[in-house]
VMD Tcl script that draws the C-alpha trace (Angstrom):
set ca {
  {126.69 69.51 181.87}
  {126.81 72.06 184.37}
  {124.72 75.14 183.45}
  {124.78 78.79 185.02}
  {120.88 80.07 185.88}
  {120.39 83.78 184.90}
  {116.84 85.36 186.52}
  {116.45 88.48 184.91}
  {113.80 91.18 185.51}
  {112.57 94.25 183.03}
  {110.69 96.87 184.21}
  {108.02 97.30 182.49}
  {107.86 93.85 181.81}
  {107.00 93.17 178.26}
  {107.51 90.36 175.66}
  {109.24 92.84 173.36}
  {112.19 93.29 176.26}
  {112.38 89.39 176.84}
  {112.64 88.80 173.32}
  {115.28 91.34 172.87}
  {117.25 89.69 176.05}
  {116.88 86.49 174.65}
  {118.46 87.69 171.51}
  {121.67 89.45 172.90}
  {122.26 86.65 175.22}
  {122.33 84.15 172.89}
  {125.23 86.01 171.17}
  {127.55 85.17 173.99}
  {126.73 81.40 174.61}
  {123.12 81.39 176.02}
  {121.27 78.44 175.25}
  {117.80 78.56 176.57}
  {115.37 81.14 177.25}
  {112.13 80.49 179.31}
  {110.03 83.34 180.63}
  {108.37 82.21 184.05}
  {105.75 84.85 185.23}
  {107.02 88.13 184.81}
  {110.88 87.02 184.75}
  {113.35 85.81 181.92}
  {115.15 82.43 183.10}
  {118.34 82.03 180.78}
  {121.17 78.96 181.06}
  {124.63 79.10 179.81}
  {127.03 76.45 179.92}
  {129.19 76.95 182.87}
  {132.37 76.62 180.64}
  {130.98 79.35 178.46}
  {129.89 81.71 180.92}
  {131.36 85.23 180.41}
  {129.95 87.29 183.15}
  {131.65 90.45 181.61}
  {130.10 90.13 178.29}
  {126.37 89.75 180.21}
  {127.07 93.02 182.30}
  {128.10 94.57 178.92}
  {125.12 93.68 177.27}
  {122.86 94.71 180.44}
  {124.58 98.47 180.26}
  {124.04 98.57 176.65}
  {120.61 97.55 176.30}
  {118.92 99.65 173.71}
  {115.57 100.00 175.18}
  {116.44 103.28 177.38}
  {113.10 103.26 179.48}
  {113.38 99.63 180.61}
  {115.10 98.97 183.68}
  {116.77 95.79 184.17}
  {118.04 93.80 187.12}
  {119.86 90.59 187.36}
  {121.14 87.74 189.15}
  {122.57 84.35 188.77}
  {123.69 80.85 190.38}
  {124.69 77.59 189.24}
  {121.74 75.78 188.23}
  {120.60 72.64 189.78}
  {121.57 69.33 188.38}
  {118.78 67.71 186.47}
  {117.88 66.54 182.63}
  {117.31 70.27 181.26}
  {116.82 69.01 177.74}
  {113.73 66.95 179.13}
  {112.52 69.78 181.39}
  {112.77 72.23 178.69}
  {111.07 69.94 176.21}
  {108.06 68.64 178.19}
  {107.04 72.13 179.69}
  {108.32 74.94 177.34}
  {108.72 74.01 173.62}
  {105.57 74.49 172.05}
  {104.73 73.47 168.34}
  {105.28 76.41 165.61}
  {102.09 76.55 163.16}
  {102.56 79.32 160.54}
  {99.19 79.83 158.43}
  {97.63 76.05 158.61}
  {100.31 75.28 156.17}
  {103.52 74.54 158.22}
  {104.10 72.74 161.72}
  {107.23 72.93 163.45}
  {107.03 70.34 166.22}
  {109.40 67.68 168.11}
  {109.05 63.79 168.52}
  {107.29 64.30 171.65}
  {104.23 66.05 170.35}
  {101.79 63.71 170.08}
  {98.97 65.68 168.81}
  {100.23 68.45 166.19}
  {97.68 69.62 163.41}
  {97.48 67.90 159.62}
  {99.36 70.77 157.65}
  {101.15 70.75 154.09}
  {104.57 70.55 155.63}
  {105.01 68.88 158.78}
  {108.87 69.19 160.01}
  {110.15 67.56 163.00}
  {112.86 68.75 165.23}
  {115.01 67.85 168.37}
  {115.31 71.30 169.44}
  {117.06 70.54 172.91}
  {118.66 73.77 174.75}
  {119.51 76.04 171.76}
  {115.80 76.54 170.31}
  {115.38 79.46 172.25}
  {111.63 80.41 172.78}
  {112.48 84.48 172.05}
  {112.79 83.87 168.31}
  {109.24 82.81 167.34}
  {108.33 86.12 165.56}
  {111.31 86.26 163.19}
  {111.02 82.05 162.46}
  {107.21 82.99 161.50}
  {108.10 85.87 159.37}
  {110.85 83.59 157.79}
  {108.65 80.70 157.67}
  {105.80 82.45 156.02}
  {107.89 84.41 153.13}
  {109.07 80.99 152.33}
  {105.68 79.54 152.10}
  {104.82 82.27 149.54}
  {107.88 82.22 147.44}
  {108.62 79.91 144.30}
  {111.47 78.06 145.37}
  {111.25 75.19 143.00}
  {115.05 74.41 141.41}
  {116.20 77.56 143.32}
  {119.65 77.05 145.02}
  {119.22 78.41 148.67}
  {121.72 79.68 151.69}
  {120.29 79.47 154.99}
  {123.01 81.51 157.03}
  {122.80 81.24 160.90}
  {120.86 78.27 160.39}
  {120.36 77.16 164.12}
  {118.13 74.12 163.96}
  {117.99 74.12 159.85}
  {114.18 74.64 160.10}
  {114.30 77.36 157.23}
  {116.57 75.09 155.13}
  {114.48 72.07 155.74}
  {111.34 74.16 154.64}
  {113.22 75.16 151.48}
  {113.98 71.88 150.53}
  {110.40 70.54 151.12}
  {109.60 73.17 148.91}
  {111.55 72.22 146.16}
  {114.75 74.49 146.84}
  {117.58 72.57 145.37}
  {120.60 72.62 146.52}
  {120.91 74.04 149.92}
  {123.24 75.15 152.17}
  {123.19 75.77 155.89}
  {126.05 77.79 157.72}
  {126.62 78.56 161.51}
  {129.12 79.56 163.65}
  {127.97 77.27 166.47}
  {129.42 73.62 166.24}
  {126.44 72.58 168.41}
  {123.77 74.04 165.77}
  {125.72 72.34 162.65}
  {125.07 68.87 165.15}
  {121.84 69.35 165.31}
  {120.63 70.55 162.05}
  {122.34 67.35 160.75}
  {120.39 65.64 163.40}
  {117.05 67.58 162.06}
  {117.67 67.00 158.31}
  {118.23 63.26 159.21}
  {114.91 63.29 160.95}
  {112.88 64.72 158.04}
  {114.35 62.51 155.39}
  {115.34 65.64 153.58}
  {118.73 65.50 151.04}
  {120.63 67.69 148.91}
  {121.20 69.91 152.27}
  {124.99 70.49 152.85}
  {125.72 72.13 156.53}
  {129.12 73.67 157.42}
  {130.45 75.45 160.56}
  {131.80 78.92 160.00}
  {130.62 82.43 159.17}
  {130.25 84.78 156.12}
  {133.99 84.28 155.14}
  {133.71 80.65 154.35}
  {131.08 81.70 151.47}
  {133.86 82.58 148.86}
  {133.67 78.99 147.27}
  {129.93 78.31 148.39}
  {127.09 79.06 145.87}
  {126.36 81.21 143.95}
  {122.72 81.02 145.25}
  {119.24 82.08 144.02}
  {117.85 82.73 147.62}
  {119.60 84.04 150.71}
  {118.21 83.73 153.87}
  {119.51 85.39 156.73}
  {117.85 85.43 160.67}
  {120.18 86.75 162.60}
  {120.87 90.36 163.92}
  {121.16 93.84 162.81}
  {125.23 94.10 163.35}
  {126.13 90.69 161.90}
  {123.69 91.55 158.83}
  {125.39 94.89 158.37}
  {128.70 93.20 158.91}
  {128.29 90.52 156.48}
  {125.67 91.68 153.56}
  {128.30 92.13 151.23}
  {129.32 88.74 151.59}
  {125.90 87.82 150.89}
  {125.40 89.72 147.76}
  {128.51 88.57 145.96}
  {127.42 85.17 145.86}
  {123.99 86.04 144.88}
  {122.94 85.23 141.22}
  {121.25 88.33 138.80}
  {117.98 88.48 140.23}
  {118.18 86.35 143.65}
  {116.39 87.25 146.46}
  {117.84 88.11 149.84}
  {115.94 87.73 152.91}
  {116.47 89.10 156.32}
  {115.31 88.98 159.56}
  {116.30 89.22 163.50}
  {116.19 92.62 164.03}
  {113.40 95.44 165.05}
  {111.39 97.48 162.55}
  {113.47 100.38 163.84}
  {116.62 98.98 162.13}
  {114.64 98.86 158.65}
  {116.25 101.81 157.52}
  {119.89 101.26 158.09}
  {119.59 98.04 156.54}
  {117.94 98.98 153.86}
  {120.29 101.91 152.96}
  {123.16 99.23 153.03}
  {121.23 96.76 150.69}
  {120.34 99.57 148.41}
  {124.02 100.85 148.41}
  {124.99 97.41 147.48}
  {122.99 97.23 144.34}
  {119.66 95.41 145.84}
  {115.96 96.62 145.21}
  {113.88 96.54 147.90}
  {110.94 94.71 147.51}
  {108.69 94.77 150.76}
  {108.62 94.36 154.52}
  {107.10 92.21 157.00}
  {106.66 92.84 160.85}
  {105.03 90.63 163.79}
  {105.47 92.69 167.39}
  {107.92 95.08 166.02}
  {110.51 92.03 164.99}
  {110.71 92.82 161.10}
  {111.73 90.60 157.97}
  {112.93 92.42 154.73}
  {113.04 91.27 151.12}
  {115.15 92.44 148.41}
  {116.61 91.13 144.81}
  {119.48 91.57 143.11}
  {119.32 93.25 139.54}
}
mol new
graphics top color blue
foreach p $ca { graphics top sphere $p radius 0.5 }
foreach p [lrange $ca 0 end-1] q [lrange $ca 1 end] { graphics top cylinder $p $q radius 0.2 }
display resetview
């Protein structure tokens, strides 16, 4: 498979800027992100490359004090999955209770919840803060016997942890058909059942649920657009967990949630990334 390699420089360089770039580029088809020194390398399949979309993202980059420069080229032919897995994907450990790792990691800590994934190219390194926030929140939630919806499931690690902690049944949805296939693979790798995976967006929720927990680790704009669909499929007393956005985005997301009748419980943050927890009355 042929890939286009982008090299992006952010001045001043920061992890916040590279994380935000990764999240935005992921919305237009980029599959893998690697920080090398003070540069971000981003990869997209040549057949999905939309240079105009990338230009628009860079022009509207929401950090006004950051200057961006970019170049791109056809990536050299090699086994990108193998290269990326060997050199860049590291295990994620949450509170010594949960470890996310791949089959090629031979030394991982002994934890309560051990989750194996086949990350391949789509598990971007830019989302560890939001993934960690979500995993931590699920570890502190009583999920036993609760129906759970994982919107924008990606590799389905949140749905898998939810099921391991007793949530049932679980539903995972993603707009990317590659993520659907990878989610099914990861569910099989972990030997969990009662997780149904669907290809689509919030428009397919009308015949799903209702749910006791809705978790959505996406981005601010999609959360604002789809939150009403989530609320419609929530049981009375159900919980909504949202992440994938910055602390600065909390007021607008909280206002929309409260407009829809949800009650704010708390927020958590890590390196300016945030998580919000609400319940439905």
